[in-house]
N, C-alpha and C positions, 0 to 999 in steps of 0.2 A: 456115308461108309464114317469107320474113325479107324486111323492109322497106328500103333502101338508101338516102340522099337526099344528093348530092353537089353541093360548092359551088352551091346554088342562089342566084338572084338574081331580084327580083323590082323592077319598076316600075309604078308604077300614077297614072295619070295628070301621067305626067312627072316624077313623084317616085321616086324608088328607096325601098323599103321596106326591103329587108334583101339583105344578100350574102353569099358565101361559108360557107351555110348546109350541115351537111353532119351528117347521124347515119345510125346505123345500130338496126335492130332486129331481134332474132331469137324463135322461138316463146317464149311464156311473159313477154314483157319490155314494160314499158311506157314511155312519154314525158309529162313533165309539161310541158305548154311554156307559161312563163309571162313577165311583161313588161305594160307599164303599156300604156294605152289607146291604140290608135293603133300599138303597136309593128310590127304584123303577127302575131299571135297565126291570128286567123280566115285571114287570107291564105293563111296555109302550111298550112292545112289546106284550103281551098279549092283549091289547087295539088296536094293530096294526092289531094282527091275526083276532081280531071279539071274542074273548075269553073272553072279561072282556069290562063292559060301564062305558067312561068316567062320570064322574061327569057333564061334561061341555067341551064345546071348540068341533073342527071338525077335519075330518081325509078325505080325499078327495084325489082321483086319477084323473089324466086328460090323455088323449092320450092312454087308454087303450080296446079303442074301444066300444064294448058291454057286456064286461066282469067286472062283481062286482071285490073288492077287495080281497073277498079271495078266487077267481077264478084266483089272479094272483098272490102270494105269496105262496113260501114254509116255512115250518118252521121244524127248528130242532130246540128242548129245551134241556134244561140242562140232562133232562132224554131222552135215548136213543130213548123211543116210538116202541119198538120192541117184536114183537113176542117169548117168548125164546122158545117155541117149534118148530118153524119153521125155514126153512134155511133162511141162507143168500139171497141165489137168491128167496124163496118164497115169504118174508118178501119185495125187491124191486119189484117182480110183482105186489104182491098187492095193492102197492103205488103207481104203475103206471097205475092199471086198475081204480083205486080210482080215482085219481087225473087228470087222462086224460094227455090226450097233449104229449105223448108218444115221446120219445128223445132216450139214450141208451136204449137197451136191456139191463137185469140186469146181464146178465155175463159179459158184456163190462161195463157197469158200476163200476162195483168189481172189474176186472183188471184195468183199471183205477186207483183204488184206492190201488193197488195190492194186491185185495183178493181174483183175480181167484178162488186158489184153495179152498177158502170156498164157494163155489156158492151151492155145496149138504150140508152143516155142518149145523146143529141145529146153531141158535147163542147163545145158551147156551153152547156151547164149546167155545165159542170166549172169549179173553181176555178184557179187559175194553176196552182197544187203539184200538183192530180190532171190537167190537163191536160199537165204535166211526162212527168209517168208514166208518158201516154199514148202519150208519144214516146218514152219509154224502153227502152215494152215489145217496141218493132220491134224491139228488139234481142236479143229472144225469140223471134220467130214465125218468122225467117230464122237459118240456119248461114254467120254468113259470119267470116271469120278477123281481118278488121282493121275496131277501132272507132273512127270523127274522133268525137271527143267536144267539142262549142264548151259549153263554160260549161255543164256540166251537173248541175250541183248549182242553176241558176238556179230560184228560187221551192220547192224542197225544204226540207220540216221536217225534226228531226235525225233523229228514224227514217228517212224515204228518202233521206236522204245515207247512212245505214248501209247499207240496202238496197244500194244502187245500188255500193257499195266491194262489197259480199259477191257481187255479181253480176259486178263486174270481177273479183277474184279468183277466181269459179269459171271466166271466160272463159280466164282466163289458167293457169292449171290444164290446160284443154284443152290449149298453146300456144297461143290464141289472144293478138294483138296490140291495144293501146288506145294511141292517142296523144290529149291530152287538153289543150285550153288550157284556164286555169282562174287565176283571181284566188284560187280558196280552195284548204287541203287535201281531198285527194278518200281520202284512205287509201290511199294508194299511196306505201306508204314507201321500196318497192325503188326505185322508179320513176328510170330517169332522166331529168333535169330542162333541158330547153332553154330560157334565160333570152332572151329577144332584150332587149337595152337600147335604154334611150331614145335616140333620135336626137338628137345634136348638129345645130345650126345649119346645115342643105343639107349632111347628111354618112348615110349610113344607118347604118343599128345594125349594132351588132357583136353577133352571135350567140353563145354562149357555152353549153355539155354540159357539164353536170357527172354525173357518176358518181352 
């Protein structure tokens, strides 16, 4: 799959968040979206996910068959998006049924994240880092080519951060794409960088893409 973003402009609550934002990703490529808090990193991911409408600009996909963009992507937001009363396994089983394109079963996905013991535990009993790993395990239960990750290393220890880097590398080796909003290094050393600069008073930030 290929993703192309052209001259994207977004306004929220009357304030222009960013404008003139463009980039393109092909199979196996990754984009790290950086910038200070409030610059528009999460807003960009929300637009790509179809949760927000841009003021202007285009988001296009190619080589995705008959699938629409929402059918091609996984989203792991800043919040984990888990039901506390459900077990880790039940949360993943629900995601798999909702998203389709089943890949690993929930128990195997949790095992890959080092959480095999948590399959039958309500996620309310898990630590913040464990909950984050359950959220990331959603990437493994369904096969989707585009991963949208918002601060994916939040609450993760060093070993779990290394595991995430491995998962992203495997996904990219299979032709997958990654767009990650982050304040930290993600192990994506060859990724493009989209820096959304700090806004001047009354002006929109100027996006800058670096190879």
